N, C-alpha and C positions, 0 to 999 in steps of 0.2 A: 105542705109544698116538699115532694120528693126532690132531693140533686142530680137522679140518675138520670135525671132528661138537661139536656142540652141547654144552657145558658147563654144566651148572646147579650152580652157586658158591655153597656156605654161607657167609650171612653175616661177615663179616669188620670187622678194627675201620676204621675209616675214618678275557716273555718275552724300539737298539731302535733303529742311527740311518736304518738299512731301514725302510719305513714302508708298513704294506701298509692301504688305506684312509685316507690320512692325508691332510688338508689341506695342515698347516704342513710343514717343510719343516725336517731338523735343524738343531739351534743348530750354532757355529759349537766345533770342535774341543775343547773347553773342559772337558770331563769329564764337563758337563749339558747335556743334551736334552730337546727335550721335541716330543712331537706332539697332535694332535688326529685327532679321526677326520672321515671328510667323505662327502660325500653319498649314496655309495655304498656298500653292503654289500660286509662283508671274508668269500668264504666259509671259515669256519675246518674244515677238514679233520681227526680224530684219527684210529689209528690205535691201536686195544689188541694189544699183540705178547706175545711174552715168546721169551727165547734157550733153554727149555728147550721150544719147538715146533715139531717138525718142517715144521707146511705157512708158519710165521712168515718167513723166508729171503726167498721171494717177495716177498712184501707188504712187509717191510724193504727192499730193492729196486726197486722200484713207487714206492714213496716218496720213495729218494734222486733218481731216476730224476723224477721228475712235479714232484718241488718240490726242485730244487737250493736245498742252506743259505743261497745269498748272492742267489738270484734267485727262490724263489718268494712273498717278500711284495708281488713287484706283480702276481699275482692273487690270493692264498690266502694262508691262514695252517697248516699243519701244523703236528701235535704228537703226537707216540711214547708212549706213557703200557706201561710197562712190564709188565704187573700180578702177582699172586706165586701162585695157585692151579698152575700148573705145578713150581715151584722144592721138590716133593712127591717129584716125577718121573724125580731123576738127577740133576741141573742147577740151583745156585743165580743166576735172574741177578741181576750186581751190581745194576742199572739199578731189579730190582721194587721193587711197591712193597700195603701191605694199599689201602693209602688210594686209590693209582690202583684200586682193581680194583674197592675201594670207588666210586668213580665212574663207572668201569662198571657195576657194576647200579643205582646211579642214574638213569644216563642211561635205561636198558632199562627198568627201570618205568616214566622219562616216558613214555616210547613205546607205553607197557599193555603189553611185553612183563614176562618174567622167567626169561628164561638169557641167559646170556652167552657170549661163544664168540673163540677165537683164530686169525687176524686179524681180526679186524672192525674195519669202515671209518665211521666217522660225518663227515655228513656236513652241517657248523650244527643240532650233537644227534640226529639221526636217521640211525640206520642206514642203510647203501646199500650190499646185496650184489655182488657183479659190481664188483668194482675194476678185474679182469680186461680189464672186456669197456667199457669206458668211459663205467658210470654214473656214475662220478662226478663226471667234466667233466661228462657231462648235468643233474647234481644243483648242484652248484656254480653251470654258469650262468643256470638257476631261480633261485637263492640272489642276486645279481647282479640281476637282473631285478626283489627288490620292493624296494621305500625302508625305510633304516636305520628298527628302530621306538627305538636308541639313540644315545650321546653319548658317547663316552668323548676323556678329555682324558688325555696318561702323560708322567711328567716321573722323567727318569732318573736320577741320576748316580752317578758313578766313582767310589768311595772305595777304600782300602788294600782289598785278598782284600772286594770287597763291594761291592755295588750297594742305593741307596737308592732304593727309587720311594711315586712318590706317583701313585696313580691316581684322576681321578674320572668320577663315571659319570651318566647325566641319564635318566632314558624320562618320554616330551610324554605317553601315554597312562593313563591310573589306571589302567584295569582291570591295566595290567601291570602295576602298581607291585610289587604286595601278592607276588606270587611272585617278582621280578626280582632275581637276585644277582649282585653285582661278584666276578670271577674272575681272579688274577692268576696266571701259570704264566712257569720259563724253564726254558728249554731250549736243550740245543746240539747241537754232530753232531759226525761226525770219529772216534766212536769203535769199535775191535775187539778186539772178542773172539777166541778160541781156544777153542774149545767142548773140554770134555773128557771132558765125559761126560752124557749122555740121549738124547732122540731128533736133536739135533742135533755124534754126538762125530763129532771128527776138524774141525767146521767153523771154518770163519772169516769170525765177521758182523758187516758193518758197522753199523752204526747212527748215522743223520741226523734233527733235533730232539726229543731225548732228550729227555723232561719228566728232570728233577732235584727241582725245586721245585713246588707247589699249592697257594697260600692260596683262600680263600674257603672259602662262599660270602659276600661283605658285601655287610650289608641295604641295598636302594633303600629310602627309608622315604614316607614319604605328598606329601611333595614333589615322589617325585621326583629326588630322590639319593641317591649312594651315594660313598662317600668309600673308600680300603683310604692306610698308610697302614705301610712296614713297610722293615725291611733284609733284602737274603735274603746268605751267604757266599754267597763261590767254593767252588763246587761239587771233591769228591776223589773223583774226577782231572775233572780242569777238560780239555771238547773245544773245540772252533771253534766259533766265528757262536756266540755265545752271543745269545738270543735271550729278551727278557721280552715278554710277547703279555699283553694287558687284556685280558677279553669278560666280554658280560650274556648273564646268560641266565634265559631263563624255568622256574625249576623243574617245574614244574607240566604241560608241554606238553613240557621238552627244549627249546623253541627259542634258538638264540643270535639278540637282540637286534641285537646287530654286536659284532665285536671287532678289537683294533690290536693291531698289534705295533713294536719296534724293536730292531734290533741296538744289542748293547750303545755305550758312548761311549769311542770312544779316547781 
């Protein structure tokens, strides 16, 4: 079954010292780091993928090449969500989550659509087909020309086997506050899977920017302030280049108002 067809999904139960869009440099290597978003928009690129989808490996390779794990934050932020609706078709993706499938459905709905598919690329919350043909680059350039509509501050402290994270956001435009929410994602890279069944049987797949945890949305109040404080345990198995990504998104339109990333404090 080829994944380049659109799939109507049945409702399911529903990332720092390399900094994107940051104005402040990282703190010294004490295990506690701080960053703030700057005056420019940092494009957020989201890939929805699955190890069970035979059309997805080219998109996974494209994401790794376009956004090298240690270099992508210089220009944009990349996140790869593994959805779970392929799991019933012969291969269970160890990174898949019903929560990520629900996020894909929610973003499709905000954009006025009803279908989800893999591989799907979104730039700043909006479907961007034609990733093979440079359209993502064009969409990112358009995002970078716009001023940010939110400001984000991110504090990350490394603890034994965990990260303590505090993120704050501010939204200046009162019209955007009602539907704005603050999200925190944790992603890492360098994963390799030997697929033993399904459409990719016999393939050796490499994954970067894999979302291991997603928290939110944390609401923005009437004064335009949002805050999240949480502790994330080290995922099993851990990957390389662990990254915390904070972003503010309008749930009504799907627009990402600003994004900020940090590679874990060493």
